[in-house]
Structures are given as structure tokens and as C-alpha cells.
A tleap script that builds the chain and sets N, CA, C and O, in Angstrom:
source leaprc.protein.ff14SB
mol = sequence {
  NMET TYR ARG VAL TYR GLU CYS ASP PRO ALA
  LYS LYS ALA GLU LEU THR LYS ILE LEU GLU
  ALA ASP PRO TYR ALA GLU GLY SER PHE ALA
  ARG ASN GLY TYR LYS VAL LYS ASP GLY GLY
  VAL LEU GLY GLU ASP LYS THR LYS MET TYR
  VAL TYR PHE SER ALA SER ASP GLU PHE ILE
  LYS LYS ALA ASP GLY ILE LEU LYS ASP VAL
  ALA LYS PRO ALA PRO GLY ASP VAL GLU LYS
  ARG ILE ILE GLU LYS ILE HIE LYS GLU GLU
  GLU GLU ALA GLU SER GLY PHE GLY SER MET
  PHE CGLY
}
set mol.1.N position { 0.845 -1.170 0.000 }
set mol.1.CA position { 0.000 0.000 0.000 }
set mol.1.C position { 0.894 1.239 0.000 }
set mol.1.O position { 1.965 1.253 0.607 }
set mol.2.N position { 0.440 2.253 -0.679 }
set mol.2.CA position { 1.172 3.520 -0.716 }
set mol.2.C position { 0.373 4.569 0.034 }
set mol.2.O position { -0.858 4.550 0.039 }
set mol.3.N position { 1.101 5.493 0.673 }
set mol.3.CA position { 0.432 6.591 1.368 }
set mol.3.C position { 1.328 7.813 1.257 }
set mol.3.O position { 2.552 7.719 1.349 }
set mol.4.N position { 0.693 8.963 1.058 }
set mol.4.CA position { 1.397 10.235 1.036 }
set mol.4.C position { 0.763 11.125 2.098 }
set mol.4.O position { -0.457 11.274 2.162 }
set mol.5.N position { 1.609 11.707 2.919 }
set mol.5.CA position { 1.167 12.657 3.943 }
set mol.5.C position { 1.672 14.036 3.543 }
set mol.5.O position { 2.717 14.169 2.907 }
set mol.6.N position { 0.912 15.061 3.927 }
set mol.6.CA position { 1.398 16.420 3.707 }
set mol.6.C position { 1.668 17.062 5.055 }
set mol.6.O position { 0.986 16.809 6.048 }
set mol.7.N position { 2.702 17.911 5.046 }
set mol.7.CA position { 3.175 18.507 6.288 }
set mol.7.C position { 3.560 19.954 6.033 }
set mol.7.O position { 4.095 20.284 4.975 }
set mol.8.N position { 3.293 20.802 6.989 }
set mol.8.CA position { 3.717 22.197 6.929 }
set mol.8.C position { 5.227 22.226 7.188 }
set mol.8.O position { 5.694 21.604 8.141 }
set mol.9.N position { 6.001 22.942 6.351 }
set mol.9.CA position { 7.458 22.999 6.568 }
set mol.9.C position { 7.859 23.482 7.963 }
set mol.9.O position { 8.954 23.167 8.429 }
set mol.10.N position { 6.991 24.240 8.634 }
set mol.10.CA position { 7.289 24.698 9.987 }
set mol.10.C position { 7.384 23.522 10.968 }
set mol.10.O position { 7.961 23.655 12.047 }
set mol.11.N position { 6.820 22.381 10.590 }
set mol.11.CA position { 6.849 21.200 11.453 }
set mol.11.C position { 7.906 20.195 11.003 }
set mol.11.O position { 7.893 19.044 11.439 }
set mol.12.N position { 8.813 20.621 10.138 }
set mol.12.CA position { 9.821 19.719 9.599 }
set mol.12.C position { 10.669 19.082 10.702 }
set mol.12.O position { 10.953 17.886 10.640 }
set mol.13.N position { 11.074 19.850 11.699 }
set mol.13.CA position { 11.911 19.308 12.779 }
set mol.13.C position { 11.167 18.217 13.546 }
set mol.13.O position { 11.742 17.177 13.868 }
set mol.14.N position { 9.883 18.455 13.838 }
set mol.14.CA position { 9.073 17.449 14.534 }
set mol.14.C position { 8.932 16.194 13.686 }
set mol.14.O position { 9.075 15.076 14.180 }
set mol.15.N position { 8.650 16.393 12.401 }
set mol.15.CA position { 8.495 15.277 11.474 }
set mol.15.C position { 9.772 14.449 11.403 }
set mol.15.O position { 9.730 13.222 11.493 }
set mol.16.N position { 10.897 15.119 11.244 }
set mol.16.CA position { 12.186 14.433 11.147 }
set mol.16.C position { 12.471 13.632 12.415 }
set mol.16.O position { 12.942 12.497 12.346 }
set mol.17.N position { 12.188 14.219 13.556 }
set mol.17.CA position { 12.412 13.531 14.831 }
set mol.17.C position { 11.595 12.234 14.893 }
set mol.17.O position { 12.099 11.202 15.338 }
set mol.18.N position { 10.353 12.289 14.453 }
set mol.18.CA position { 9.489 11.103 14.467 }
set mol.18.C position { 10.000 10.058 13.471 }
set mol.18.O position { 10.099 8.875 13.800 }
set mol.19.N position { 10.320 10.500 12.262 }
set mol.19.CA position { 10.735 9.567 11.211 }
set mol.19.C position { 12.066 8.890 11.526 }
set mol.19.O position { 12.278 7.733 11.162 }
set mol.20.N position { 12.955 9.604 12.197 }
set mol.20.CA position { 14.289 9.066 12.467 }
set mol.20.C position { 14.421 8.398 13.832 }
set mol.20.O position { 15.493 7.896 14.170 }
set mol.21.N position { 13.360 8.384 14.611 }
set mol.21.CA position { 13.401 7.786 15.947 }
set mol.21.C position { 13.638 6.282 15.869 }
set mol.21.O position { 12.985 5.579 15.098 }
set mol.22.N position { 14.575 5.801 16.672 }
set mol.22.CA position { 14.862 4.373 16.832 }
set mol.22.C position { 14.866 3.629 15.491 }
set mol.22.O position { 14.034 2.750 15.270 }
set mol.23.N position { 15.798 3.978 14.594 }
set mol.23.CA position { 15.786 3.446 13.226 }
set mol.23.C position { 15.958 1.934 13.104 }
set mol.23.O position { 15.619 1.366 12.067 }
set mol.24.N position { 16.472 1.275 14.128 }
set mol.24.CA position { 16.700 -0.171 14.040 }
set mol.24.C position { 15.580 -0.997 14.661 }
set mol.24.O position { 15.614 -2.227 14.617 }
set mol.25.N position { 14.596 -0.327 15.237 }
set mol.25.CA position { 13.490 -1.043 15.875 }
set mol.25.C position { 12.586 -1.672 14.819 }
set mol.25.O position { 12.403 -1.133 13.728 }
set mol.26.N position { 12.038 -2.807 15.169 }
set mol.26.CA position { 11.066 -3.464 14.297 }
set mol.26.C position { 9.886 -2.504 14.116 }
set mol.26.O position { 9.371 -1.968 15.097 }
set mol.27.N position { 9.468 -2.290 12.907 }
set mol.27.CA position { 8.335 -1.420 12.643 }
set mol.27.C position { 8.661 0.063 12.650 }
set mol.27.O position { 7.750 0.891 12.645 }
set mol.28.N position { 9.941 0.417 12.661 }
set mol.28.CA position { 10.300 1.837 12.636 }
set mol.28.C position { 10.089 2.403 11.231 }
set mol.28.O position { 10.024 1.653 10.256 }
set mol.29.N position { 9.985 3.705 11.137 }
set mol.29.CA position { 9.829 4.356 9.834 }
set mol.29.C position { 11.046 4.081 8.961 }
set mol.29.O position { 10.907 3.834 7.763 }
set mol.30.N position { 12.224 4.121 9.546 }
set mol.30.CA position { 13.455 3.906 8.778 }
set mol.30.C position { 13.489 2.504 8.167 }
set mol.30.O position { 13.915 2.342 7.024 }
set mol.31.N position { 13.056 1.518 8.896 }
set mol.31.CA position { 13.075 0.144 8.372 }
set mol.31.C position { 12.032 -0.065 7.292 }
set mol.31.O position { 12.220 -0.893 6.400 }
set mol.32.N position { 10.939 0.673 7.360 }
set mol.32.CA position { 9.907 0.549 6.335 }
set mol.32.C position { 10.229 1.399 5.113 }
set mol.32.O position { 9.780 1.102 4.006 }
set mol.33.N position { 10.997 2.439 5.315 }
set mol.33.CA position { 11.396 3.312 4.217 }
set mol.33.C position { 10.374 4.408 3.953 }
set mol.33.O position { 9.165 4.203 4.054 }
set mol.34.N position { 10.889 5.550 3.620 }
set mol.34.CA position { 10.042 6.705 3.311 }
set mol.34.C position { 10.852 7.679 2.474 }
set mol.34.O position { 12.078 7.598 2.404 }
set mol.35.N position { 10.144 8.591 1.847 }
set mol.35.CA position { 10.787 9.671 1.096 }
set mol.35.C position { 10.093 10.961 1.484 }
set mol.35.O position { 8.864 11.026 1.530 }
set mol.36.N position { 10.890 11.993 1.765 }
set mol.36.CA position { 10.365 13.318 2.078 }
set mol.36.C position { 10.734 14.225 0.920 }
set mol.36.O position { 11.897 14.303 0.523 }
set mol.37.N position { 9.728 14.916 0.377 }
set mol.37.CA position { 9.948 15.794 -0.775 }
set mol.37.C position { 9.279 17.139 -0.537 }
set mol.37.O position { 8.199 17.213 0.049 }
set mol.38.N position { 9.932 18.203 -0.997 }
set mol.38.CA position { 9.314 19.522 -0.968 }
set mol.38.C position { 8.278 19.593 -2.076 }
set mol.38.O position { 8.483 19.061 -3.167 }
set mol.39.N position { 7.162 20.256 -1.788 }
set mol.39.CA position { 6.088 20.366 -2.775 }
set mol.39.C position { 6.534 20.993 -4.078 }
set mol.39.O position { 6.117 20.545 -5.146 }
set mol.40.N position { 7.377 22.026 -4.020 }
set mol.40.CA position { 7.852 22.695 -5.223 }
set mol.40.C position { 8.645 21.774 -6.130 }
set mol.40.O position { 8.534 21.865 -7.353 }
set mol.41.N position { 9.442 20.891 -5.552 }
set mol.41.CA position { 10.245 19.944 -6.328 }
set mol.41.C position { 9.334 18.988 -7.101 }
set mol.41.O position { 9.668 18.553 -8.203 }
set mol.42.N position { 8.191 18.670 -6.514 }
set mol.42.CA position { 7.250 17.740 -7.137 }
set mol.42.C position { 6.254 18.437 -8.070 }
set mol.42.O position { 5.433 17.783 -8.712 }
set mol.43.N position { 6.335 19.760 -8.136 }
set mol.43.CA position { 5.364 20.486 -8.941 }
set mol.43.C position { 4.012 20.579 -8.249 }
set mol.43.O position { 2.981 20.748 -8.900 }
set mol.44.N position { 4.024 20.468 -6.948 }
set mol.44.CA position { 2.795 20.552 -6.146 }
set mol.44.C position { 2.839 21.823 -5.306 }
set mol.44.O position { 3.598 22.743 -5.611 }
set mol.45.N position { 2.041 21.878 -4.267 }
set mol.45.CA position { 1.950 23.041 -3.389 }
set mol.45.C position { 3.318 23.336 -2.773 }
set mol.45.O position { 3.871 22.510 -2.046 }
set mol.46.N position { 3.853 24.508 -3.065 }
set mol.46.CA position { 5.190 24.888 -2.583 }
set mol.46.C position { 5.225 25.143 -1.084 }
set mol.46.O position { 6.299 25.205 -0.485 }
set mol.47.N position { 4.050 25.290 -0.479 }
set mol.47.CA position { 3.993 25.566 0.952 }
set mol.47.C position { 3.857 24.286 1.777 }
set mol.47.O position { 3.583 24.343 2.976 }
set mol.48.N position { 4.049 23.134 1.134 }
set mol.48.CA position { 3.913 21.856 1.833 }
set mol.48.C position { 5.114 20.961 1.572 }
set mol.48.O position { 5.832 21.111 0.584 }
set mol.49.N position { 5.303 20.036 2.482 }
set mol.49.CA position { 6.268 18.946 2.304 }
set mol.49.C position { 5.418 17.685 2.227 }
set mol.49.O position { 4.332 17.614 2.803 }
set mol.50.N position { 5.926 16.700 1.512 }
set mol.50.CA position { 5.190 15.449 1.376 }
set mol.50.C position { 6.066 14.279 1.813 }
set mol.50.O position { 7.265 14.241 1.539 }
set mol.51.N position { 5.438 13.332 2.495 }
set mol.51.CA position { 6.140 12.128 2.942 }
set mol.51.C position { 5.458 10.943 2.268 }
set mol.51.O position { 4.246 10.757 2.384 }
set mol.52.N position { 6.257 10.147 1.562 }
set mol.52.CA position { 5.757 8.989 0.819 }
set mol.52.C position { 6.176 7.709 1.521 }
set mol.52.O position { 7.327 7.559 1.933 }
set mol.53.N position { 5.227 6.785 1.654 }
set mol.53.CA position { 5.497 5.471 2.226 }
set mol.53.C position { 4.995 4.393 1.285 }
set mol.53.O position { 3.961 4.552 0.635 }
set mol.54.N position { 5.721 3.316 1.217 }
set mol.54.CA position { 5.259 2.083 0.593 }
set mol.54.C position { 5.382 1.043 1.696 }
set mol.54.O position { 6.484 0.599 2.018 }
set mol.55.N position { 4.249 0.654 2.275 }
set mol.55.CA position { 4.285 -0.214 3.451 }
set mol.55.C position { 2.999 -1.020 3.550 }
set mol.55.O position { 2.077 -0.848 2.752 }
set mol.56.N position { 2.953 -1.891 4.528 }
set mol.56.CA position { 1.763 -2.712 4.759 }
set mol.56.C position { 0.618 -1.845 5.280 }
set mol.56.O position { 0.835 -0.752 5.804 }
set mol.57.N position { -0.601 -2.356 5.125 }
set mol.57.CA position { -1.778 -1.657 5.659 }
set mol.57.C position { -1.630 -1.431 7.160 }
set mol.57.O position { -1.988 -0.374 7.679 }
set mol.58.N position { -1.102 -2.432 7.844 }
set mol.58.CA position { -0.916 -2.343 9.289 }
set mol.58.C position { 0.031 -1.191 9.651 }
set mol.58.O position { -0.233 -0.428 10.580 }
set mol.59.N position { 1.131 -1.079 8.906 }
set mol.59.CA position { 2.082 -0.010 9.185 }
set mol.59.C position { 1.460 1.355 8.887 }
set mol.59.O position { 1.662 2.305 9.642 }
set mol.60.N position { 0.709 1.456 7.796 }
set mol.60.CA position { 0.068 2.724 7.429 }
set mol.60.C position { -0.899 3.163 8.532 }
set mol.60.O position { -0.940 4.344 8.877 }
set mol.61.N position { -1.663 2.243 9.079 }
set mol.61.CA position { -2.579 2.582 10.178 }
set mol.61.C position { -1.798 3.103 11.388 }
set mol.61.O position { -2.201 4.067 12.038 }
set mol.62.N position { -0.681 2.447 11.669 }
set mol.62.CA position { 0.182 2.881 12.777 }
set mol.62.C position { 0.724 4.291 12.485 }
set mol.62.O position { 0.735 5.152 13.365 }
set mol.63.N position { 1.168 4.513 11.254 }
set mol.63.CA position { 1.714 5.825 10.872 }
set mol.63.C position { 0.655 6.913 10.987 }
set mol.63.O position { 0.952 8.024 11.428 }
set mol.64.N position { -0.581 6.604 10.595 }
set mol.64.CA position { -1.673 7.582 10.718 }
set mol.64.C position { -1.764 8.115 12.141 }
set mol.64.O position { -1.917 9.318 12.354 }
set mol.65.N position { -1.669 7.224 13.102 }
set mol.65.CA position { -1.758 7.626 14.501 }
set mol.65.C position { -0.543 8.395 14.980 }
set mol.65.O position { -0.672 9.396 15.685 }
set mol.66.N position { 0.626 7.934 14.603 }
set mol.66.CA position { 1.871 8.568 15.062 }
set mol.66.C position { 2.047 9.957 14.456 }
set mol.66.O position { 2.516 10.876 15.127 }
set mol.67.N position { 1.674 10.106 13.201 }
set mol.67.CA position { 1.906 11.375 12.501 }
set mol.67.C position { 0.761 12.375 12.624 }
set mol.67.O position { 0.880 13.494 12.125 }
set mol.68.N position { -0.332 12.012 13.267 }
set mol.68.CA position { -1.544 12.832 13.250 }
set mol.68.C position { -1.357 14.289 13.692 }
set mol.68.O position { -2.076 15.169 13.220 }
set mol.69.N position { -0.409 14.551 14.585 }
set mol.69.CA position { -0.194 15.925 15.057 }
set mol.69.C position { 0.790 16.705 14.189 }
set mol.69.O position { 0.963 17.910 14.374 }
set mol.70.N position { 1.432 16.025 13.244 }
set mol.70.CA position { 2.478 16.657 12.437 }
set mol.70.C position { 2.124 16.680 10.950 }
set mol.70.O position { 2.422 17.647 10.249 }
set mol.71.N position { 1.494 15.621 10.482 }
set mol.71.CA position { 1.181 15.501 9.058 }
set mol.71.C position { -0.171 14.813 8.901 }
set mol.71.O position { -0.605 14.059 9.771 }
set mol.72.N position { -0.820 15.085 7.788 }
set mol.72.CA position { -2.101 14.434 7.517 }
set mol.72.C position { -2.048 13.796 6.138 }
set mol.72.O position { -1.283 14.234 5.279 }
set mol.73.N position { -2.857 12.763 5.919 }
set mol.73.CA position { -2.874 12.157 4.594 }
set mol.73.C position { -3.220 13.205 3.527 }
set mol.73.O position { -4.120 14.025 3.716 }
set mol.74.N position { -2.502 13.165 2.422 }
set mol.74.CA position { -2.748 14.109 1.325 }
set mol.74.C position { -4.084 13.776 0.675 }
set mol.74.O position { -4.499 12.617 0.672 }
set mol.75.N position { -4.764 14.784 0.124 }
set mol.75.CA position { -6.007 14.517 -0.607 }
set mol.75.C position { -5.755 13.508 -1.731 }
set mol.75.O position { -4.658 13.451 -2.286 }
set mol.76.N position { -6.768 12.721 -2.057 }
set mol.76.CA position { -6.645 11.633 -3.020 }
set mol.76.C position { -5.987 11.992 -4.338 }
set mol.76.O position { -5.119 11.256 -4.808 }
set mol.77.N position { -6.378 13.105 -4.949 }
set mol.77.CA position { -5.806 13.481 -6.247 }
set mol.77.C position { -4.334 13.864 -6.112 }
set mol.77.O position { -3.524 13.533 -6.977 }
set mol.78.N position { -3.993 14.548 -5.049 }
set mol.78.CA position { -2.602 14.940 -4.800 }
set mol.78.C position { -1.775 13.692 -4.523 }
set mol.78.O position { -0.678 13.534 -5.058 }
set mol.79.N position { -2.304 12.810 -3.687 }
set mol.79.CA position { -1.601 11.574 -3.356 }
set mol.79.C position { -1.309 10.775 -4.624 }
set mol.79.O position { -0.194 10.285 -4.804 }
set mol.80.N position { -2.284 10.642 -5.486 }
set mol.80.CA position { -2.114 9.869 -6.721 }
set mol.80.C position { -1.008 10.459 -7.599 }
set mol.80.O position { -0.171 9.723 -8.123 }
set mol.81.N position { -1.004 11.790 -7.761 }
set mol.81.CA position { 0.020 12.445 -8.584 }
set mol.81.C position { 1.413 12.245 -7.993 }
set mol.81.O position { 2.365 11.963 -8.721 }
set mol.82.N position { 1.531 12.388 -6.691 }
set mol.82.CA position { 2.840 12.254 -6.044 }
set mol.82.C position { 3.342 10.821 -6.148 }
set mol.82.O position { 4.521 10.605 -6.428 }
set mol.83.N position { 2.489 9.852 -5.933 }
set mol.83.CA position { 2.890 8.448 -6.065 }
set mol.83.C position { 3.399 8.192 -7.481 }
set mol.83.O position { 4.436 7.553 -7.659 }
set mol.84.N position { 2.681 8.683 -8.485 }
set mol.84.CA position { 3.110 8.504 -9.881 }
set mol.84.C position { 4.469 9.156 -10.126 }
set mol.84.O position { 5.327 8.567 -10.783 }
set mol.85.N position { 4.672 10.354 -9.610 }
set mol.85.CA position { 5.940 11.061 -9.807 }
set mol.85.C position { 7.096 10.330 -9.128 }
set mol.85.O position { 8.180 10.222 -9.701 }
set mol.86.N position { 6.878 9.834 -7.932 }
set mol.86.CA position { 7.938 9.122 -7.214 }
set mol.86.C position { 8.262 7.808 -7.917 }
set mol.86.O position { 9.432 7.446 -8.036 }
set mol.87.N position { 7.257 7.099 -8.377 }
set mol.87.CA position { 7.508 5.850 -9.109 }
set mol.87.C position { 8.267 6.131 -10.406 }
set mol.87.O position { 9.146 5.359 -10.790 }
set mol.88.N position { 7.936 7.216 -11.069 }
set mol.88.CA position { 8.648 7.582 -12.304 }
set mol.88.C position { 10.113 7.893 -11.982 }
set mol.88.O position { 11.010 7.458 -12.705 }
set mol.89.N position { 10.359 8.638 -10.907 }
set mol.89.CA position { 11.737 8.935 -10.481 }
set mol.89.C position { 12.510 7.641 -10.219 }
set mol.89.O position { 13.660 7.501 -10.636 }
set mol.90.N position { 11.872 6.705 -9.531 }
set mol.90.CA position { 12.525 5.437 -9.205 }
set mol.90.C position { 12.854 4.649 -10.472 }
set mol.90.O position { 13.937 4.075 -10.586 }
set mol.91.N position { 11.925 4.624 -11.417 }
set mol.91.CA position { 12.159 3.913 -12.683 }
set mol.91.C position { 13.310 4.546 -13.457 }
set mol.91.O position { 14.159 3.843 -14.004 }
set mol.92.N position { 13.335 5.869 -13.499 }
set mol.92.CA position { 14.410 6.567 -14.210 }
set mol.92.C position { 15.758 6.310 -13.533 }
set mol.92.O position { 16.774 6.138 -14.207 }
set mol.93.N position { 15.760 6.285 -12.224 }
set mol.93.CA position { 17.004 6.020 -11.496 }
set mol.93.C position { 17.484 4.596 -11.773 }
set mol.93.O position { 18.678 4.374 -11.977 }
set mol.94.N position { 16.573 3.643 -11.783 }
set mol.94.CA position { 16.940 2.256 -12.049 }
set mol.94.C position { 17.456 2.081 -13.459 }
set mol.94.O position { 18.442 1.375 -13.672 }
set mol.95.N position { 16.807 2.712 -14.432 }
set mol.95.CA position { 17.263 2.561 -15.805 }
set mol.95.C position { 18.595 3.270 -16.008 }
set mol.95.O position { 19.430 2.794 -16.778 }
set mol.96.N position { 18.811 4.380 -15.346 }
set mol.96.CA position { 20.088 5.078 -15.411 }
set mol.96.C position { 21.198 4.262 -14.790 }
set mol.96.O position { 22.304 4.205 -15.328 }
set mol.97.N position { 20.920 3.636 -13.677 }
set mol.97.CA position { 21.909 2.789 -13.008 }
set mol.97.C position { 22.231 1.575 -13.868 }
set mol.97.O position { 23.385 1.158 -13.973 }
set mol.98.N position { 21.188 1.012 -14.483 }
set mol.98.CA position { 21.372 -0.158 -15.338 }
set mol.98.C position { 22.218 0.155 -16.563 }
set mol.98.O position { 22.987 -0.689 -17.021 }
set mol.99.N position { 22.079 1.360 -17.094 }
set mol.99.CA position { 22.857 1.725 -18.291 }
set mol.99.C position { 24.340 1.885 -17.962 }
set mol.99.O position { 25.183 1.799 -18.855 }
set mol.100.N position { 24.666 2.117 -16.693 }
set mol.100.CA position { 26.061 2.226 -16.301 }
set mol.100.C position { 26.776 0.878 -16.462 }
set mol.100.O position { 27.972 0.829 -16.751 }
set mol.101.N position { 26.033 -0.199 -16.271 }
set mol.101.CA position { 26.622 -1.529 -16.317 }
set mol.101.C position { 26.214 -2.312 -17.557 }
set mol.101.O position { 26.744 -3.389 -17.828 }
set mol.102.N position { 25.253 -1.751 -18.315 }
set mol.102.CA position { 24.653 -2.490 -19.408 }
set mol.102.C position { 25.403 -2.449 -20.658 }
set mol.102.O position { 24.981 -3.044 -21.651 }
savepdb mol mol.pdb
quit
């Protein structure tokens, strides 16, 4: 499952503290993986930051609770666009890496 949260840049320090807490613990954000992007870089709202997760439904439910005071799930249309953009970035990175050895 994929989920995108939006966050006010003023809460970046709080968000970072939560995301980086206890990185080796089972079920930590670091072990599940995430990407933080500025809205302007993604061609979205420049006044927001976005956090992307690809994780289990169980982890997403847990994240909803942990992040509720710092970030909220992005609206459906925004979430869909950001997921597509991140997947495109990943594909381009993989094909670029592959061409180095191909």
C-alpha cells in the first residue's frame, strides 16, 4: 500500500524527529522506508512537504496515529500524482543505473 502525507514545513523538525526515531526497531519508519519531498520539487503546493510510504496496511494505520499531530494524509488526487511522480523517479534512477553496467 502507498500513502502520502502532507506537512507544513514549519513542522519539519518534529516530522524528522518522528521519522528518524529508533531506526533499528522493528516497525520503525526507517526500516519501512520513506521519502520526504518539498512540494515545489514535485510540482505541487510549494507551501507543503510530502512524505511517501510504501508499506503494509498495518504499518500505514500505525503511521496515521503517530503522525496525526504533524502531518495528515494528502487529498486523493494529490496523493495519486505524487505516487506517480515518485515511481517515475525510481524507474528513471533504475534505468540510469542499469545503463552504467549495461
